[in-house]
C-alpha positions as CSV (number, residue, x, y, z in Angstrom):
1,X,0.0,0.0,0.0
2,X,1.6,3.3,-1.0
3,X,0.1,5.8,1.4
4,X,-0.4,5.2,5.1
5,X,-3.8,4.4,6.4
6,X,-5.2,7.4,8.3
7,X,-7.2,5.1,10.6
8,X,-4.3,2.7,11.4
9,X,-3.3,4.2,14.7
10,X,-6.9,4.6,15.8
11,X,-7.8,1.0,15.0
12,X,-4.6,-0.1,16.9
13,X,-5.9,1.8,19.9
14,X,-9.3,0.2,19.6
15,X,-7.5,-3.1,19.5
16,X,-6.2,-2.5,23.0
17,X,-9.7,-1.4,24.0
18,X,-8.9,2.3,24.5
19,X,-12.3,3.9,25.4
20,X,-11.4,7.3,23.8
21,X,-10.3,5.6,20.6
22,X,-13.6,3.6,20.5
23,X,-15.6,6.8,20.9
24,X,-13.6,8.6,18.2
25,X,-13.9,5.7,15.8
26,X,-17.7,5.5,16.2
27,X,-18.0,9.3,15.9
28,X,-15.8,9.3,12.8
29,X,-17.4,6.3,11.0
30,X,-21.0,6.0,12.1
31,X,-22.5,8.8,10.0
32,X,-21.1,7.4,6.7
33,X,-22.1,3.9,7.7
34,X,-25.7,4.9,8.5
35,X,-25.9,6.9,5.3
36,X,-24.7,4.0,3.2
37,X,-26.9,1.5,4.8
38,X,-30.0,3.7,4.9
39,X,-29.7,4.5,1.2
40,X,-29.1,0.9,0.2
41,X,-31.8,-0.6,2.5
42,X,-34.3,2.2,2.6
43,X,-34.9,1.6,6.3
44,X,-33.2,3.6,9.1
45,X,-33.8,0.8,11.7
46,X,-32.2,-1.8,9.4
47,X,-29.3,0.6,8.7
48,X,-28.7,1.0,12.5
49,X,-28.6,-2.7,12.9
50,X,-26.1,-2.9,10.0
51,X,-23.9,-0.2,11.6
52,X,-24.1,-2.0,15.0
53,X,-23.0,-5.3,13.5
54,X,-20.2,-3.5,11.6
55,X,-18.9,-2.0,14.9
56,X,-19.1,-5.4,16.5
57,X,-16.9,-6.8,13.7
58,X,-14.5,-3.9,14.2
59,X,-14.3,-4.7,17.9
60,X,-13.5,-8.3,17.1
61,X,-11.0,-7.6,14.4
62,X,-9.2,-4.6,15.8
63,X,-6.8,-6.6,18.0
64,X,-5.5,-8.5,15.0
65,X,-5.9,-5.7,12.4
66,X,-3.0,-5.4,10.0
67,X,-2.9,-2.1,8.3
68,X,-0.5,-3.3,5.6
69,X,-3.1,-5.7,4.2
70,X,-6.0,-3.3,3.5
71,X,-7.1,0.2,4.1
72,X,-9.4,0.2,7.1
73,X,-12.1,2.4,5.5
74,X,-12.2,0.1,2.4
75,X,-12.6,-3.0,4.7
76,X,-15.3,-1.2,6.7
77,X,-17.3,-0.3,3.6
78,X,-17.0,-3.9,2.3
79,X,-18.3,-5.2,5.6
80,X,-21.2,-2.8,5.6
81,X,-22.1,-3.6,1.9
82,X,-22.0,-7.3,2.7
83,X,-24.3,-6.9,5.7
84,X,-26.7,-4.8,3.5
85,X,-26.6,-7.5,0.8
86,X,-27.5,-10.1,3.4
87,X,-30.5,-8.1,4.6
88,X,-31.6,-7.4,1.0
89,X,-31.5,-11.1,0.1
90,X,-33.7,-11.7,3.1
91,X,-36.2,-9.1,1.9
92,X,-36.4,-10.3,-1.8
93,X,-39.9,-11.7,-1.3
94,X,-41.2,-8.9,0.8
95,X,-42.6,-5.7,-0.7
96,X,-40.5,-2.6,-0.1
97,X,-41.6,-0.7,2.9
98,X,-42.4,3.0,3.0
99,X,-39.1,4.9,3.2
100,X,-38.5,6.9,6.3
101,X,-38.5,10.7,6.2
102,X,-35.0,12.0,6.3
103,X,-34.2,15.2,8.1
104,X,-34.8,18.4,6.1
105,X,-31.7,20.0,4.7
106,X,-33.7,23.0,3.7
107,X,-33.0,26.5,4.9
108,X,-35.1,27.1,8.0
109,X,-36.1,30.5,6.6
110,X,-37.5,29.0,3.5
111,X,-41.2,29.5,3.0
112,X,-43.5,26.5,3.9
113,X,-44.4,25.8,0.3
114,X,-40.7,25.6,-0.6
115,X,-40.2,23.1,2.3
116,X,-43.1,21.0,1.1
117,X,-41.8,21.0,-2.4
118,X,-38.4,20.0,-1.2
119,X,-39.8,17.2,0.9
120,X,-41.9,15.9,-2.0
121,X,-38.8,16.0,-4.3
122,X,-36.7,14.3,-1.6
123,X,-39.3,11.6,-1.2
124,X,-39.5,11.1,-5.0
125,X,-35.8,10.7,-5.2
126,X,-35.7,8.2,-2.3
127,X,-38.5,6.2,-3.8
128,X,-36.8,6.2,-7.3
129,X,-33.5,5.2,-5.7
130,X,-35.2,2.4,-3.8
131,X,-36.8,1.1,-7.0
132,X,-33.5,0.7,-8.8
133,X,-31.9,-2.7,-9.1
134,X,-29.6,-3.4,-6.1
135,X,-26.3,-3.1,-8.0
136,X,-27.3,0.2,-9.7
137,X,-28.4,1.6,-6.4
138,X,-25.2,0.5,-4.8
139,X,-23.1,2.1,-7.5
140,X,-25.0,5.4,-7.2
141,X,-24.8,5.5,-3.4
142,X,-21.1,4.8,-3.3
143,X,-20.3,7.3,-6.1
144,X,-22.6,10.2,-5.2
145,X,-23.6,9.9,-1.6
146,X,-20.5,8.3,-0.2
147,X,-18.4,10.4,-2.6
148,X,-16.0,7.6,-3.5
149,X,-14.1,7.8,-6.7
150,X,-15.0,5.4,-9.6
151,X,-11.8,3.4,-8.8
152,X,-12.7,3.1,-5.1
153,X,-16.3,2.3,-5.7
154,X,-15.4,-0.3,-8.4
155,X,-12.9,-2.0,-6.1
156,X,-15.5,-2.2,-3.3
157,X,-18.1,-3.7,-5.6
158,X,-15.5,-6.1,-7.0
159,X,-16.0,-4.9,-10.6
160,X,-13.9,-3.0,-13.2
161,X,-14.2,0.8,-13.5
162,X,-15.8,0.3,-17.0
163,X,-18.4,-2.0,-15.4
164,X,-19.1,0.6,-12.7
165,X,-19.5,3.4,-15.2
166,X,-21.9,1.2,-17.2
167,X,-23.9,0.6,-14.0
168,X,-23.9,4.3,-13.2
169,X,-25.1,5.2,-16.7
170,X,-28.0,2.6,-16.5
171,X,-28.8,3.8,-12.9
172,X,-29.0,7.4,-14.0
173,X,-31.3,6.5,-16.9
174,X,-33.5,4.4,-14.7
175,X,-33.6,7.2,-12.0
176,X,-34.6,9.7,-14.6
177,X,-37.3,7.4,-15.9
178,X,-38.6,6.8,-12.4
179,X,-38.6,10.5,-11.6
180,X,-40.4,11.2,-14.9
181,X,-43.1,8.7,-13.8
182,X,-42.6,6.1,-16.5
183,X,-41.6,3.3,-14.1
184,X,-39.4,1.8,-16.9
185,X,-36.4,-0.3,-15.6
186,X,-33.4,-1.3,-17.6
187,X,-32.3,-4.8,-16.4
188,X,-28.9,-5.3,-14.8
189,X,-26.5,-7.7,-16.4
């Protein structure tokens, strides 16, 4: 690995059960884990369960963590993605539940009609995102919401950058179609 892992020292401290390191790691990683899992699963409670299980795995792995084998953040994203996949596989036969309302990001001084419009738009985007095939949704979430580069997202998904870009293109088309109200889906490979 060419550059040092920015989390290596913190994970080593978690490995010796340093309470301050544990609090710091949770504060540093929890928001992104919750965001990733919520967007992939469409359920905040399920996302919290995924995050909790990911932190249990960190707790178990930290004493034997070897920073020269993998970047901690990459490993953590992979663990969270796998936990999400497990839950999605278990939900295949169940209808998608109503997506929870996410907190408003709108300016508090915005007029009520603008807030309502914003909420409606956000709900439409969440529903359209939830309706995408799982791999397309994963590609979009990693690339746009988790702000990973194409190279990082492709590595996490175990695919080539070209395959990721193809997934992203199909996902954008499907998202546009969903938002336009057509309901058309392009199948995943």
